[in-house]
C-alpha positions in Angstrom: 28.0 15.6 -18.7 30.1 12.9 -20.4 29.1 9.2 -20.6 31.9 8.3 -18.2 30.3 10.6 -15.6 26.8 9.3 -15.9 25.4 7.6 -12.8 22.1 5.6 -13.1 20.5 4.1 -10.0 19.0 0.6 -10.3 16.3 -0.1 -7.7 15.3 -3.7 -7.6 12.9 -6.0 -5.6 15.9 -8.1 -4.5 13.9 -11.0 -3.1 12.7 -12.3 -6.4 14.8 -14.4 -8.8 13.3 -12.7 -11.9 14.1 -9.2 -10.7 17.6 -10.2 -9.7 18.2 -11.7 -13.2 16.7 -8.5 -14.7 19.1 -6.4 -12.6 22.1 -8.3 -14.1 20.9 -7.4 -17.6 20.3 -3.8 -16.7 23.7 -3.4 -15.0 25.5 -5.1 -17.9 23.8 -2.8 -20.4 24.6 0.4 -18.4 28.2 -0.6 -18.0 28.4 -1.5 -21.7 27.2 2.1 -22.5 29.9 3.6 -20.3 27.5 4.6 -17.5 28.0 3.9 -13.9 25.3 1.6 -12.3 24.5 2.5 -8.7 22.6 0.6 -6.0 21.3 1.7 -2.7 22.9 0.3 0.5 19.8 -1.8 1.2 19.7 -3.3 -2.3 23.4 -4.1 -2.1 22.9 -5.9 1.2 19.8 -7.8 0.0 21.3 -8.9 -3.3 24.0 -10.7 -1.3 25.8 -13.3 -3.5 24.1 -12.0 -6.6 26.0 -8.8 -6.2 29.2 -10.6 -7.1 27.7 -11.5 -10.5 26.8 -7.9 -11.1 30.4 -6.8 -10.9 31.5 -3.4 -9.5 28.7 -0.9 -8.9 28.5 2.4 -7.1 26.7 2.7 -3.8 24.3 5.6 -3.3 25.3 7.9 -0.5 28.7 6.3 -0.3 30.4 6.4 -3.7 27.7 8.5 -5.4 25.7 11.4 -4.0 22.0 11.6 -4.8 22.4 14.8 -6.8 24.8 12.9 -9.2 22.1 10.4 -10.1 20.7 11.1 -13.6 17.9 8.5 -13.6 16.5 5.7 -11.5 15.6 2.5 -13.3 13.2 0.5 -11.2 12.6 -3.3 -11.4 9.5 -4.2 -9.4 6.0 -3.1 -8.7 4.5 0.1 -7.4 6.0 -0.5 -3.9 9.5 -0.6 -5.4 8.8 2.5 -7.5 7.7 4.4 -4.3 10.9 3.3 -2.6 12.9 4.6 -5.6 11.1 8.0 -5.4 12.1 8.1 -1.8 15.7 7.3 -2.6 16.1 10.2 -5.1 13.8 12.6 -3.3 16.6 15.0 -2.5 18.0 15.0 -6.0 16.6 15.7 -9.5 16.6 12.2 -11.0 13.4 11.0 -12.8 12.1 7.5 -12.0 11.6 4.9 -14.8 9.5 2.0 -13.7 9.7 -1.4 -15.3 6.8 -3.5 -14.0 7.9 -6.8 -12.6 4.8 -7.1 -10.4 1.1 -7.4 -11.0 -0.8 -4.1 -11.6 2.2 -1.8 -11.5 0.2 1.3 -12.1 3.1 3.6 -11.7 5.3 1.6 -14.1 6.0 2.9 -17.6 6.4 -0.5 -19.3 6.2 -4.2 -18.7 9.1 -6.6 -18.3 8.9 -7.8 -21.9 10.0 -4.4 -23.1 12.8 -4.0 -20.6 15.8 -4.1 -23.0 14.3 -1.5 -25.2 13.5 0.7 -22.2 17.1 0.5 -21.0 18.4 1.3 -24.5 16.2 4.4 -24.6 17.2 5.4 -21.1 20.8 5.3 -22.0 20.1 7.3 -25.2 18.1 10.0 -23.2 15.1 9.0 -25.3 12.4 9.8 -22.7 10.3 12.7 -21.4 9.9 13.7 -17.8 6.5 14.1 -16.3 6.2 16.0 -13.0 3.6 14.7 -10.6 2.1 16.6 -7.7 3.4 15.4 -4.3 2.2 16.2 -0.8 4.0 17.9 2.1 2.8 16.3 5.4 3.4 17.7 8.9 2.2 16.4 12.3 1.8 18.9 15.0 1.2 18.2 18.7 -1.4 19.8 21.0 0.9 22.8 21.5 1.1 23.3 17.7 4.8 22.3 17.5 5.8 20.3 14.4 6.9 16.8 15.6 7.1 15.0 12.2 7.7 16.3 8.7 7.5 14.1 5.6 6.0 13.8 2.1 3.9 11.5 -0.1 3.5 10.7 -3.8 0.4 8.6 -3.5 -1.4 9.5 -0.2 -1.2 10.4 3.4 -3.6 8.3 5.5 -4.7 8.9 9.1 -5.9 5.6 10.5 -7.0 4.1 13.8 -4.2 2.3 15.5 -6.4 -0.4 17.1 -8.9 -2.4 15.1 -11.6 -2.2 17.8 -11.3 1.5 18.3 -12.7 4.4 16.3 -11.0 7.7 15.5 -12.8 10.9 16.3 -11.6 13.5 13.9 -12.4 16.9 12.5 -11.6 17.9 8.9 -10.3 21.4 8.2 -9.9 23.1 4.9 -7.8 26.3 4.7 -8.0 26.9 8.5 -11.8 26.5 8.6 -13.5 23.5 10.2 -15.7 21.4 7.8 -17.0 18.4 9.7 -16.3 16.1 12.7 -17.1 12.4 12.9 -16.0 9.0 14.0 -14.3 6.9 11.4 -11.7 4.3 10.6 -9.5 7.0 9.0 -9.1 9.6 6.3 -7.2 9.3 3.0 -5.6 12.5 1.5 -4.6 11.6 -2.0 -2.8 13.0 -5.0 -3.9 12.4 -8.6 -1.1 9.8 -8.8 -2.5 8.0 -5.8 -6.1 8.2 -6.9 -5.8 4.7 -8.3 -4.3 3.3 -5.1 -5.8 3.5 -1.6 -8.1 6.3 -2.6 -9.6 4.1 -5.3 -10.2 1.2 -2.9 -11.8 3.6 -0.4 -14.3 4.8 -3.0 -12.6 8.1 -3.9 -12.5 9.5 -7.5 -10.0 8.6 -10.1 -8.2 11.9 -11.0 -6.4 12.3 -14.3 -2.6 13.0 -13.7 -2.9 16.3 -15.6 -5.4 17.6 -13.0 -3.8 19.5 -10.1 -6.0 18.5 -7.2 -6.0 16.8 -3.8 -8.7 14.3 -2.8 -10.0 13.8 0.8 -11.8 10.5 1.4 -13.2 9.5 4.9 -13.0 5.8 5.7 -16.2 4.2 7.1 -17.3 7.5 8.6 -20.3 7.7 11.0 -21.6 11.0 9.6 -24.2 12.3 7.1 -21.6 14.6 5.4 -18.6 12.4 4.9 -18.4 12.2 1.1 -15.1 12.3 -0.9 -13.9 15.9 -1.5 -11.7 17.3 -4.2 -9.9 20.5 -3.5 -7.4 22.6 -5.5 -3.7 22.3 -4.9 -3.5 25.7 -3.3 -5.7 24.6 -0.4 -4.4 23.1 2.9 -6.1 20.1 4.4 -5.9 19.4 8.1 -7.1 16.4 10.1 -7.2 16.7 13.9 -7.5 13.7 16.2 -9.9 14.9 18.8 -9.2 14.6 22.5 -12.3 12.5 23.0 -10.7 9.7 20.8 -10.4 6.5 22.9 -7.0 5.4 21.7 -4.5 6.5 19.2 -4.2 7.0 15.5 -1.3 6.5 13.1 -0.2 8.4 10.0 1.0 6.5 7.0 2.6 8.1 3.9 2.7 5.9 0.8 2.6 2.9 3.2 6.3 3.5 3.9 6.7 6.3 6.5 4.6 6.4 9.7 4.1 8.3 12.9 1.8 7.7 15.9 -1.0 10.2 16.4 -2.1 10.6 20.1 -5.3 12.5 20.9 -4.8 16.2 20.1 -2.5 15.6 17.2 -3.0 17.5 14.0 -1.9 16.4 10.5 -1.5 19.2 7.9 -1.3 18.2 4.3 -0.6 20.6 1.4 1.0 20.5 -2.0 4.8 20.0 -1.8 7.0 22.5 -3.6 9.0 19.6 -5.0 7.1 17.3 -7.4 8.1 13.7 -8.2 9.6 13.3 -11.7 8.6 10.2 -13.7 10.3 9.2 -16.9 7.9 8.4 -19.7 8.7 6.5 -22.9 5.2 6.4 -24.5 2.8 9.4 -24.7 -0.2 7.1 -24.1 -3.6 8.4 -23.0 -4.4 7.9 -19.3 -7.7 6.3 -20.3 -5.7 3.5 -22.1 -3.6 3.0 -18.9 -6.8 2.6 -16.8 -8.3 0.1 -19.3 -5.0 -1.9 -19.5 -4.2 -2.0 -15.8 -7.7 -2.6 -14.5 -8.7 -4.8 -17.5 -11.8 -2.7 -18.1 -14.3 -4.0 -20.6 -14.5 -1.8 -23.7 -15.8 -4.3 -26.2 -18.3 -2.8 -28.7 -16.7 0.7 -28.6 -16.8 2.3 -32.0 -15.6 5.8 -31.3 -13.1 8.0 -33.3 -9.7 6.7 -34.1 -7.0 7.5 -31.5 -3.6 9.0 -32.3 -0.3 8.1 -30.8 -0.5 11.3 -28.6 -3.6 10.1 -26.9 -5.8 12.8 -28.5 -8.8 12.1 -30.6 -9.9 13.5 -33.9 -13.1 15.4 -34.7 -16.3 13.9 -33.4 -18.1 11.9 -36.0 
């Protein structure tokens, strides 16, 4: 692939002045390197007048097919990164997140390092990390698939009405485990373990671990603890017929489907992972400490290397 053929998607939180200004810098840098900057249709429409200042850009799905995208550079928080992952889902592009929000757990770097990140992206100076994603299917009472989607962070079955309670039964590999009333159930990837799963009291799972977490929400049951299963296992959540109301499925907070009584949500590992571009081989522990501002004062352990490994125990 020559430089004149390179197409790089820029995904931006277009309703904030700072991200729009950052988009101008990124687009200018890409064009200066001979690459073709590309925007989604929604970003083009939301940028409005600012688009004129960006100059000519390609439009994803109109001028440029998704399989032509080499990399997606994201300017925003975790929500914008999840949107970018959705945009390039049918292609092979990795996602490079530049945090313009608050926590930005999925982002690779902060805004202060943006120019250096873009320079390295243009120079192909990054590694790609593949993250486990979920395949999510909804079946009706006759076992017909009525909704098929995916998730990077989590698939959540929730009650649709605040005053109602869901009656569900959890199944692992075709065998019933437990039934109970609850506010919902979160099925999370390691990537999503620091998102909704974390807030619900689920375990933090290192990204290198191939696993799926299942966390009931406010369950009325003795056995309703968080579970961690291997990626080869299938998890199903059935909304029991005795449920007084309906539920709703949310995937990454972006894709949803109503769940009437009798609906069945089947979650398993997707054959297609999500590809994240990484610039720094930092230890996940350091990311946790930095993003959650965890107290580590007084630590006097072994020196850490740039690869995130530690030396012999003292």
